[in-house]
N, C-alpha and C positions, 0 to 999 in steps of 0.2 A: 944522717942529723943533719952531714955539713951539708950536702945540697939542696934543704929545705931551708937552711937558712941563707944561701946565697940566692934562692929564688927568691925569698921575703924581701932581700934587700933589695933585690932588681927590680922588683915590683913597687916598694918605696920609692926607687929613684925616678923610674918611669914614671909614675905621677906626680911625685913631685916636680919633674922636668916640664910635664904634660901643662900643669896650672901655672908654672911660671911663664910659659911660652906667649900666655895671651896677649892681645893687643893693646897699648894703651889709648884711654879713651879722654876725654878734655878733665875729669874727673881725675883721673890718676897722671893728668899730664904735668909735665915741668912748670910751674909759676913763672910766667912772664908778662912783659909789660909789652901791649899791642900799640901800635904808631896808628891806627885807625880802627872805626868799626867794623869796618871789610872785614878787615884780617881777624879782629875777634871772631867775628859771626863766621868766620869759616873754621873755627874751631866749635866755637859755642853758638849753634844756629840762632838761639833765640834769647842771646844775653848771657850776663853772669850777676849772680847778684847776693846778696850777704842774705844769711837765712831770716826767713822773717820779714823780708822785703816787700813791698805790696807797690803794684804799678799804679803813677797816677797819671788818670789819664779821663776823659767824659766819654771815650767808646769803651769797648771790650778790652779789659784786662790781661797784658800779657801772665800768664801763669807758670806756663812751661821753660821757663827757662833754667839754666843750671846754678845751682847754689853753692857759691865756694868764697868763702872769707878772703881766702888769700888773695885770689886772683882778681877779685874785686877792688879790695885795698889797692893792688898796687895798679889797677886801671881807673878808679872813680874820679880822678880829679879832673881828667879832662874828657871822660867816655858816659860819666853821669849828669848830664845837664841839667835835667829836673828835679836832682837831688833826691830820688823815691828808693835807694839803696839797689838799683837796678841800672847795670851798664848796658848800653849798646842794644834794650830789648826791642825785639819786633816779632810778629807773627811767624 
């Protein structure tokens, strides 16, 4: 009986460790302010916007930007020139 408890505990520890070792993606990365759009686009390839934002353009809209209100709020002042709720959007 003692061996079974140890094995179950070890299995739970291995599963928990494997889940916690995942790599950080932009959505899970620390919120930071970027000095320019080139640097922001290195982490968020199509820009970052607040949920519900729509690209203002006369052409094809960018719809595959990352939705992250915290990152957008920290970068919106200098990075969202057209005030559409998306900073540094690009296709």
